C-alpha positions as CSV (number, residue, x, y, z in Angstrom):
1,X,16.2,22.9,52.5
2,X,13.3,21.5,50.9
3,X,13.7,23.9,47.7
4,X,17.3,23.0,47.3
5,X,16.3,19.2,47.6
6,X,13.4,19.7,45.2
7,X,16.1,21.4,42.7
8,X,18.8,18.9,43.1
9,X,16.1,16.3,42.4
10,X,14.9,17.9,39.1
11,X,18.5,18.4,38.0
12,X,19.4,14.8,38.7
13,X,16.3,13.7,36.8
14,X,17.1,16.1,33.9
15,X,20.7,14.7,33.6
16,X,19.3,11.1,33.8
17,X,16.8,11.9,30.9
18,X,19.5,13.7,28.9
19,X,21.9,10.5,29.3
20,X,19.2,8.3,28.3
21,X,18.4,10.5,25.2
22,X,22.0,10.5,24.3
23,X,22.6,6.5,24.7
24,X,19.4,6.0,22.4
25,X,20.1,8.8,19.8
26,X,23.9,8.6,19.5
27,X,23.5,5.2,17.1
28,X,21.2,7.2,14.9
29,X,23.6,10.0,14.8
30,X,26.5,7.6,14.1
31,X,24.6,6.1,11.2
32,X,23.5,9.3,9.5
33,X,26.9,11.2,10.0
34,X,28.6,8.1,8.5
35,X,26.3,8.1,5.7
36,X,27.5,11.5,4.7
37,X,31.2,11.1,5.7
38,X,33.3,10.4,2.5
39,X,35.8,8.3,5.0
40,X,33.0,6.4,6.5
41,X,35.2,3.3,6.5
42,X,38.2,4.9,7.8
43,X,36.3,6.9,10.5
44,X,37.4,5.1,13.4
45,X,36.4,6.8,16.9
46,X,36.2,10.2,15.7
47,X,32.8,11.7,16.9
48,X,32.5,14.4,14.1
49,X,32.5,13.5,10.4
50,X,35.7,14.4,8.1
51,X,33.3,16.0,5.7
52,X,30.0,16.0,3.9
53,X,29.2,14.1,0.5
54,X,26.4,12.6,-1.0
55,X,28.4,9.8,-3.0
56,X,27.4,7.1,-0.9
57,X,23.9,7.8,-1.4
58,X,24.3,8.1,-5.3
59,X,26.2,4.7,-5.2
60,X,23.4,3.2,-3.3
61,X,20.5,4.2,-5.3
62,X,22.4,4.1,-8.9
63,X,24.8,1.4,-8.9
64,X,23.2,-0.7,-6.0
65,X,19.9,-0.5,-7.5
66,X,18.3,0.5,-4.0
67,X,15.4,2.4,-5.3
68,X,14.0,-0.6,-6.6
69,X,14.5,-2.6,-3.3
70,X,13.0,0.5,-1.4
71,X,10.0,0.4,-3.8
72,X,9.4,-3.4,-3.3
73,X,9.4,-3.0,0.5
74,X,6.8,0.0,0.1
75,X,4.5,-2.2,-1.7
76,X,4.9,-5.1,0.7
77,X,4.6,-2.7,3.7
78,X,1.5,-0.8,2.3
79,X,-0.3,-4.0,1.4
80,X,0.3,-5.5,4.6
81,X,-1.3,-2.4,6.5
82,X,-4.2,-2.4,4.4
83,X,-5.2,-6.1,4.3
84,X,-4.3,-6.5,8.0
85,X,-6.2,-3.3,9.3
86,X,-9.2,-4.4,7.3
87,X,-9.4,-8.0,8.3
88,X,-8.2,-7.4,11.9
89,X,-11.1,-4.9,12.4
90,X,-13.8,-7.0,11.0
91,X,-12.4,-9.8,13.1
92,X,-12.1,-7.9,16.2
93,X,-15.6,-6.8,16.0
94,X,-16.8,-10.4,15.5
95,X,-15.0,-11.6,18.7
96,X,-15.9,-8.8,20.6
97,X,-19.6,-8.3,20.0
98,X,-20.9,-11.7,18.7
99,X,-21.3,-14.9,20.7
100,X,-20.4,-18.0,18.5
101,X,-19.2,-21.6,19.3
102,X,-15.6,-22.0,19.7
103,X,-15.1,-18.2,20.5
104,X,-13.0,-18.8,23.5
105,X,-10.8,-21.4,21.6
106,X,-10.4,-18.8,18.6
107,X,-9.1,-16.2,20.9
108,X,-6.5,-18.8,22.6
109,X,-5.3,-19.9,19.2
110,X,-4.7,-16.3,18.4
111,X,-2.3,-16.1,21.4
112,X,-0.5,-19.3,20.6
113,X,0.2,-18.0,17.1
114,X,2.2,-15.1,18.9
115,X,4.3,-17.6,20.9
116,X,5.8,-19.5,17.8
117,X,9.3,-18.5,16.9
118,X,9.5,-17.1,13.5
119,X,12.4,-19.3,12.7
120,X,10.7,-22.3,13.3
121,X,8.2,-21.5,10.6
122,X,10.6,-20.6,7.7
123,X,10.7,-24.1,6.2
124,X,7.1,-25.1,6.6
125,X,6.1,-21.7,4.9
126,X,9.0,-22.0,2.2
127,X,7.1,-25.4,1.2
128,X,3.8,-24.0,1.4
129,X,4.7,-21.0,-0.6
130,X,6.4,-23.2,-3.2
131,X,3.4,-25.5,-3.5
132,X,1.4,-22.6,-4.0
133,X,3.8,-21.0,-6.7
134,X,4.2,-17.7,-4.6
135,X,7.9,-18.0,-4.2
136,X,9.9,-15.0,-5.6
137,X,6.4,-12.9,-5.6
138,X,5.8,-9.8,-3.5
139,X,2.2,-11.0,-3.0
140,X,3.5,-14.3,-1.5
141,X,5.7,-12.2,0.8
142,X,2.7,-10.0,1.5
143,X,0.5,-12.9,2.6
144,X,3.4,-14.1,4.9
145,X,3.6,-10.8,6.7
146,X,-0.1,-10.5,6.9
147,X,-0.3,-13.9,8.7
148,X,2.1,-12.8,11.5
149,X,0.8,-9.2,11.9
150,X,-3.0,-10.1,12.0
151,X,-3.1,-12.2,15.3
152,X,-1.5,-9.2,17.2
153,X,-3.6,-6.7,15.2
154,X,-7.1,-8.8,16.1
155,X,-6.1,-9.2,19.7
156,X,-5.4,-5.4,20.2
157,X,-8.2,-4.2,18.3
158,X,-10.6,-6.6,20.2
159,X,-9.7,-4.6,23.4
160,X,-10.6,-1.3,21.7
161,X,-13.9,-2.7,20.4
162,X,-14.8,-4.2,23.6
163,X,-14.1,-0.9,25.3
164,X,-16.9,0.9,23.2
165,X,-20.1,0.8,25.3
166,X,-22.8,-1.2,23.6
167,X,-25.2,1.9,24.5
168,X,-23.4,3.8,21.8
169,X,-24.3,1.4,19.2
170,X,-27.9,0.9,20.5
171,X,-28.4,5.0,20.3
172,X,-27.1,4.8,16.8
173,X,-29.6,2.0,15.9
174,X,-32.4,4.2,17.5
175,X,-31.6,7.1,15.3
176,X,-32.1,5.1,12.2
177,X,-28.5,3.8,11.3
178,X,-28.1,0.5,9.9
179,X,-25.3,-1.7,10.9
180,X,-22.8,-0.3,8.2
181,X,-23.7,3.3,8.8
182,X,-23.2,2.6,12.7
183,X,-19.8,0.9,12.0
184,X,-18.6,3.6,9.6
185,X,-19.8,6.7,11.6
186,X,-19.8,5.6,15.3
187,X,-17.5,2.6,15.8
188,X,-14.7,3.3,13.3
189,X,-13.8,6.8,14.7
190,X,-13.8,5.2,18.3
191,X,-11.2,2.4,17.5
192,X,-9.3,4.4,15.2
193,X,-6.5,5.0,17.6
194,X,-6.0,1.4,17.9
195,X,-6.2,0.8,14.2
196,X,-3.4,3.2,14.0
197,X,-1.1,1.5,16.5
198,X,-1.7,-2.0,14.7
199,X,-1.0,-0.2,11.2
200,X,2.4,1.0,12.8
201,X,3.1,-2.6,14.0
202,X,2.4,-4.1,10.7
203,X,4.2,-1.5,8.6
204,X,7.5,-1.8,10.8
205,X,7.1,-5.6,10.8
206,X,6.9,-5.8,7.0
207,X,9.6,-3.1,6.3
208,X,12.2,-4.4,8.5
209,X,11.8,-8.2,8.2
210,X,14.9,-10.0,6.6
211,X,14.6,-13.7,7.1
212,X,11.6,-14.4,5.0
213,X,12.5,-12.0,2.2
214,X,16.1,-13.4,1.9
215,X,14.7,-17.0,2.0
216,X,11.6,-16.4,-0.4
217,X,12.9,-14.3,-2.8
218,X,15.2,-16.0,-5.4
219,X,15.6,-13.0,-7.8
220,X,17.7,-9.9,-7.0
221,X,15.1,-7.7,-8.7
222,X,12.4,-8.7,-6.1
223,X,14.5,-8.0,-3.1
224,X,13.2,-5.7,-0.3
225,X,15.3,-3.1,1.4
226,X,16.5,-5.0,4.1
227,X,17.7,-7.8,2.0
228,X,19.2,-5.4,-0.4
229,X,21.3,-3.9,2.2
230,X,23.0,-7.2,2.7
231,X,24.4,-7.0,-0.6
232,X,27.1,-4.2,0.5
233,X,28.6,-6.7,3.0
234,X,31.3,-8.5,1.0
235,X,33.4,-11.5,1.8
236,X,36.6,-9.5,2.1
237,X,35.4,-6.2,3.1
238,X,32.2,-4.0,3.7
239,X,31.2,-0.7,2.1
240,X,30.4,1.1,5.4
241,X,29.4,4.3,3.6
242,X,27.1,2.5,1.3
243,X,25.7,0.5,4.4
244,X,25.0,3.7,6.5
245,X,23.4,5.4,3.4
246,X,21.1,2.3,2.8
247,X,20.3,2.1,6.7
248,X,19.4,5.8,6.5
249,X,17.1,5.5,3.6
250,X,15.5,2.3,5.4
251,X,14.9,4.4,8.5
252,X,13.4,7.6,7.0
253,X,9.9,6.0,5.5
254,X,9.3,4.5,9.0
255,X,9.9,7.8,10.8
256,X,7.7,9.6,8.2
257,X,5.1,7.0,8.7
258,X,5.0,7.4,12.4
259,X,5.1,11.4,12.1
260,X,2.2,11.0,10.0
261,X,0.1,8.9,12.1
262,X,1.2,9.8,15.6
263,X,-1.0,12.9,16.0
264,X,-4.1,10.5,15.0
265,X,-2.6,7.9,17.6
266,X,-2.2,10.5,20.4
267,X,-5.3,12.6,19.6
268,X,-7.7,10.1,18.9
269,X,-7.3,8.6,22.5
270,X,-8.7,11.7,24.1
271,X,-11.1,12.9,21.4
272,X,-12.6,9.4,20.1
273,X,-15.4,9.3,22.6
274,X,-16.4,12.8,21.8
275,X,-16.6,12.1,18.3
Protein backbone atom coordinates (compact mmCIF):
# COMPACT_ATOMS: atom_id res chain seq x y z
CA UNK A 1 0.00 0.00 0.00
CA UNK A 2 2.84 2.38 0.85
CA UNK A 3 4.55 1.60 -2.45
CA UNK A 4 1.35 2.28 -4.38
CA UNK A 5 0.85 5.53 -2.50
CA UNK A 6 4.41 6.71 -3.13
CA UNK A 7 4.15 5.70 -6.80
CA UNK A 8 0.87 7.60 -7.17
CA UNK A 9 2.44 10.61 -5.47
CA UNK A 10 5.40 10.56 -7.85
CA UNK A 11 3.09 10.26 -10.85
CA UNK A 12 1.00 13.14 -9.61
CA UNK A 13 4.08 15.25 -8.99
CA UNK A 14 5.42 14.42 -12.45
CA UNK A 15 2.11 15.33 -14.07
CA UNK A 16 2.04 18.65 -12.18
CA UNK A 17 5.61 19.47 -13.26
CA UNK A 18 4.81 18.54 -16.88
CA UNK A 19 1.70 20.74 -16.84
CA UNK A 20 3.69 23.64 -15.37
CA UNK A 21 6.41 23.26 -18.01
CA UNK A 22 3.83 23.12 -20.80
CA UNK A 23 2.10 26.23 -19.45
CA UNK A 24 5.43 28.06 -19.20
CA UNK A 25 6.97 26.98 -22.51
CA UNK A 26 3.91 27.17 -24.74
CA UNK A 27 4.17 30.97 -25.32
CA UNK A 28 7.82 30.49 -26.34
CA UNK A 29 6.83 27.69 -28.72
CA UNK A 30 4.05 29.83 -30.18
CA UNK A 31 6.43 32.75 -30.72
CA UNK A 32 9.12 30.66 -32.44
CA UNK A 33 6.70 28.61 -34.54
CA UNK A 34 4.85 31.75 -35.66
CA UNK A 35 8.18 33.33 -36.64
CA UNK A 36 8.72 30.49 -39.14
CA UNK A 37 5.06 30.15 -40.17
CA UNK A 38 4.34 31.71 -43.62
CA UNK A 39 0.71 32.29 -42.53
CA UNK A 40 1.46 33.68 -39.07
CA UNK A 41 -1.15 36.42 -39.30
CA UNK A 42 -3.86 33.92 -40.31
CA UNK A 43 -2.85 31.05 -38.07
CA UNK A 44 -5.82 31.22 -35.72
CA UNK A 45 -5.85 28.47 -33.08
CA UNK A 46 -3.77 25.92 -35.05
CA UNK A 47 -1.08 24.50 -32.79
CA UNK A 48 1.17 23.36 -35.64
CA UNK A 49 2.49 25.86 -38.22
CA UNK A 50 1.34 25.56 -41.80
CA UNK A 51 4.94 25.50 -43.08
CA UNK A 52 8.45 26.80 -42.56
CA UNK A 53 9.88 29.97 -44.04
CA UNK A 54 12.63 32.48 -43.31
CA UNK A 55 10.90 35.38 -45.04
CA UNK A 56 9.84 36.99 -41.76
CA UNK A 57 13.43 37.10 -40.52
CA UNK A 58 14.63 38.51 -43.84
CA UNK A 59 11.95 41.20 -43.74
CA UNK A 60 12.82 42.13 -40.16
CA UNK A 61 16.59 42.25 -40.68
CA UNK A 62 16.65 43.86 -44.13
CA UNK A 63 13.62 46.08 -44.56
CA UNK A 64 12.98 46.61 -40.86
CA UNK A 65 16.65 47.48 -40.13
CA UNK A 66 16.43 45.27 -37.06
CA UNK A 67 20.13 44.39 -37.13
CA UNK A 68 20.94 48.01 -36.25
CA UNK A 69 18.51 47.90 -33.34
CA UNK A 70 20.06 44.67 -32.05
CA UNK A 71 23.52 46.25 -32.25
CA UNK A 72 22.31 49.28 -30.28
CA UNK A 73 20.79 47.06 -27.62
CA UNK A 74 23.99 45.00 -27.43
CA UNK A 75 26.13 48.11 -26.91
CA UNK A 76 23.82 49.49 -24.23
CA UNK A 77 23.47 46.10 -22.51
CA UNK A 78 27.18 45.31 -22.43
CA UNK A 79 28.02 48.82 -21.27
CA UNK A 80 25.49 48.56 -18.46
CA UNK A 81 26.81 45.15 -17.40
CA UNK A 82 30.45 46.20 -17.32
CA UNK A 83 29.91 49.52 -15.56
CA UNK A 84 27.37 48.25 -13.04
CA UNK A 85 29.50 45.20 -12.21
CA UNK A 86 32.67 47.21 -11.59
CA UNK A 87 31.04 50.06 -9.67
CA UNK A 88 28.75 47.80 -7.64
CA UNK A 89 31.61 45.52 -6.61
CA UNK A 90 33.77 48.35 -5.27
CA UNK A 91 30.76 49.97 -3.61
CA UNK A 92 29.75 46.65 -2.01
CA UNK A 93 33.26 46.20 -0.61
CA UNK A 94 33.12 49.72 0.80
CA UNK A 95 29.77 49.34 2.59
CA UNK A 96 30.52 45.79 3.79
CA UNK A 97 34.08 46.17 5.02
CA UNK A 98 34.63 49.82 5.94
CA UNK A 99 33.02 51.90 8.65
CA UNK A 100 32.28 55.52 7.78
CA UNK A 101 29.77 58.21 8.62
CA UNK A 102 26.27 57.92 7.15
CA UNK A 103 26.95 54.29 6.21
CA UNK A 104 23.52 53.12 7.38
CA UNK A 105 21.81 56.04 5.66
CA UNK A 106 23.53 55.15 2.39
CA UNK A 107 22.16 51.62 2.59
CA UNK A 108 18.66 52.93 3.34
CA UNK A 109 18.86 55.29 0.38
CA UNK A 110 19.84 52.38 -1.86
CA UNK A 111 16.68 50.56 -0.79
CA UNK A 112 14.54 53.66 -1.27
CA UNK A 113 15.70 54.00 -4.88
CA UNK A 114 14.34 50.50 -5.59
CA UNK A 115 10.90 51.52 -4.30
CA UNK A 116 10.41 54.43 -6.71
CA UNK A 117 8.28 53.51 -9.77
CA UNK A 118 10.19 53.89 -13.00
CA UNK A 119 7.30 55.67 -14.69
CA UNK A 120 7.49 58.48 -12.12
CA UNK A 121 11.07 59.25 -13.18
CA UNK A 122 10.56 59.50 -16.94
CA UNK A 123 9.96 63.27 -17.05
CA UNK A 124 12.68 64.26 -14.51
CA UNK A 125 15.24 62.09 -16.26
CA UNK A 126 14.17 63.41 -19.66
CA UNK A 127 14.75 66.99 -18.51
CA UNK A 128 18.08 66.05 -16.95
CA UNK A 129 19.29 64.24 -20.06
CA UNK A 130 18.16 67.20 -22.17
CA UNK A 131 20.17 69.64 -20.05
CA UNK A 132 23.21 67.35 -20.28
CA UNK A 133 22.73 67.01 -24.08
CA UNK A 134 22.52 63.24 -23.79
CA UNK A 135 19.17 62.72 -25.48
CA UNK A 136 19.21 60.48 -28.55
CA UNK A 137 22.51 59.02 -27.33
CA UNK A 138 23.43 55.46 -26.43
CA UNK A 139 25.75 56.81 -23.75
CA UNK A 140 22.91 58.68 -22.08
CA UNK A 141 20.66 55.61 -22.22
CA UNK A 142 23.44 53.50 -20.71
CA UNK A 143 23.79 55.97 -17.85
CA UNK A 144 20.05 55.76 -17.16
CA UNK A 145 20.09 51.96 -17.10
CA UNK A 146 23.18 52.05 -14.91
CA UNK A 147 21.37 54.25 -12.41
CA UNK A 148 18.54 51.72 -12.10
CA UNK A 149 20.61 48.54 -12.00
CA UNK A 150 23.34 49.82 -9.67
CA UNK A 151 21.33 49.95 -6.38
CA UNK A 152 20.17 46.35 -6.73
CA UNK A 153 23.68 45.22 -7.68
CA UNK A 154 25.26 47.00 -4.70
CA UNK A 155 22.74 45.56 -2.26
CA UNK A 156 23.13 42.03 -3.60
CA UNK A 157 26.91 42.08 -3.77
CA UNK A 158 27.09 43.51 -0.27
CA UNK A 159 25.66 40.24 1.05
CA UNK A 160 28.24 38.19 -0.86
CA UNK A 161 31.13 40.36 0.37
CA UNK A 162 29.88 40.32 3.97
CA UNK A 163 29.63 36.50 3.83
CA UNK A 164 33.37 36.20 3.12
CA UNK A 165 35.18 35.73 6.48
CA UNK A 166 37.62 38.44 7.36
CA UNK A 167 40.10 35.74 8.36
CA UNK A 168 40.50 34.82 4.68
CA UNK A 169 41.56 38.35 3.83
CA UNK A 170 43.83 38.55 6.89
CA UNK A 171 45.51 35.29 5.88
CA UNK A 172 46.21 36.78 2.44
CA UNK A 173 47.76 39.85 4.07
CA UNK A 174 49.97 37.61 6.23
CA UNK A 175 51.14 35.81 3.10
CA UNK A 176 52.39 39.11 1.72
CA UNK A 177 49.50 40.18 -0.51
CA UNK A 178 48.66 43.82 -0.90
CA UNK A 179 45.06 45.02 -0.95
CA UNK A 180 44.75 44.88 -4.73
CA UNK A 181 46.31 41.39 -4.92
CA UNK A 182 44.01 40.19 -2.14
CA UNK A 183 41.00 41.70 -3.92
CA UNK A 184 41.90 40.15 -7.27
CA UNK A 185 43.04 36.70 -6.10
CA UNK A 186 40.95 36.08 -2.99
CA UNK A 187 37.85 38.26 -2.72
CA UNK A 188 36.86 38.42 -6.39
CA UNK A 189 36.66 34.62 -6.94
CA UNK A 190 34.53 34.25 -3.81
CA UNK A 191 31.98 36.89 -4.83
CA UNK A 192 31.98 35.90 -8.52
CA UNK A 193 28.58 34.09 -8.28
CA UNK A 194 26.96 37.27 -6.98
CA UNK A 195 28.67 39.29 -9.71
CA UNK A 196 27.28 36.92 -12.32
CA UNK A 197 23.76 37.18 -10.85
CA UNK A 198 23.86 40.98 -10.87
CA UNK A 199 25.24 40.95 -14.43
CA UNK A 200 22.28 38.86 -15.57
CA UNK A 201 19.87 41.29 -13.93
CA UNK A 202 21.60 44.33 -15.44
CA UNK A 203 21.73 42.81 -18.94
CA UNK A 204 18.08 41.75 -18.95
CA UNK A 205 17.01 45.15 -17.61
CA UNK A 206 18.93 47.02 -20.32
CA UNK A 207 17.98 44.61 -23.10
CA UNK A 208 14.22 44.50 -22.49
CA UNK A 209 13.56 48.08 -21.33
CA UNK A 210 11.15 50.02 -23.55
CA UNK A 211 9.85 53.22 -21.92
CA UNK A 212 13.09 55.16 -21.49
CA UNK A 213 14.47 54.03 -24.85
CA UNK A 214 11.24 55.11 -26.56
CA UNK A 215 11.17 58.52 -24.85
CA UNK A 216 14.87 59.40 -25.01
CA UNK A 217 15.62 58.20 -28.54
CA UNK A 218 14.35 60.61 -31.18
CA UNK A 219 16.15 59.16 -34.21
CA UNK A 220 15.09 55.83 -35.72
CA UNK A 221 18.72 54.82 -36.16
CA UNK A 222 19.27 55.01 -32.38
CA UNK A 223 16.36 52.78 -31.40
CA UNK A 224 17.00 49.67 -29.34
CA UNK A 225 15.51 46.29 -30.26
CA UNK A 226 12.53 46.68 -27.92
CA UNK A 227 11.58 50.01 -29.51
CA UNK A 228 12.33 48.78 -33.03
CA UNK A 229 9.88 45.92 -32.56
CA UNK A 230 7.15 48.50 -31.98
CA UNK A 231 7.47 49.67 -35.59
CA UNK A 232 5.77 46.51 -36.85
CA UNK A 233 2.56 47.38 -35.03
CA UNK A 234 0.56 49.52 -37.46
CA UNK A 235 -2.53 51.64 -36.99
CA UNK A 236 -4.66 49.48 -39.26
CA UNK A 237 -2.93 46.14 -38.87
CA UNK A 238 -0.02 44.23 -37.38
CA UNK A 239 2.59 42.18 -39.20
CA UNK A 240 2.51 39.24 -36.78
CA UNK A 241 5.14 37.28 -38.67
CA UNK A 242 7.62 40.16 -38.35
CA UNK A 243 6.65 40.73 -34.72
CA UNK A 244 7.26 37.09 -33.81
CA UNK A 245 10.51 36.98 -35.78
CA UNK A 246 11.73 40.14 -34.05
CA UNK A 247 10.67 38.76 -30.67
CA UNK A 248 12.63 35.58 -31.35
CA UNK A 249 15.72 37.60 -32.26
CA UNK A 250 15.35 39.61 -29.05
CA UNK A 251 15.00 36.47 -26.94
CA UNK A 252 18.01 34.59 -28.35
CA UNK A 253 20.79 36.87 -26.94
CA UNK A 254 19.29 36.66 -23.44
CA UNK A 255 19.22 32.86 -23.63
CA UNK A 256 22.78 32.73 -24.97
CA UNK A 257 24.03 35.09 -22.27
CA UNK A 258 22.36 33.04 -19.56
CA UNK A 259 23.74 29.75 -20.93
CA UNK A 260 27.26 31.21 -20.97
CA UNK A 261 27.15 32.39 -17.36
CA UNK A 262 24.83 29.86 -15.68
CA UNK A 263 27.66 27.36 -15.14
CA UNK A 264 29.65 30.04 -13.35
CA UNK A 265 26.58 30.99 -11.35
CA UNK A 266 25.77 27.43 -10.26
CA UNK A 267 29.30 26.09 -9.91
CA UNK A 268 30.71 29.12 -8.14
CA UNK A 269 28.29 28.76 -5.23
CA UNK A 270 29.90 25.46 -4.27
CA UNK A 271 33.44 25.96 -5.47
CA UNK A 272 34.00 29.58 -4.50
CA UNK A 273 35.14 28.88 -0.95
CA UNK A 274 37.53 26.13 -2.07
CA UNK A 275 39.21 28.48 -4.53
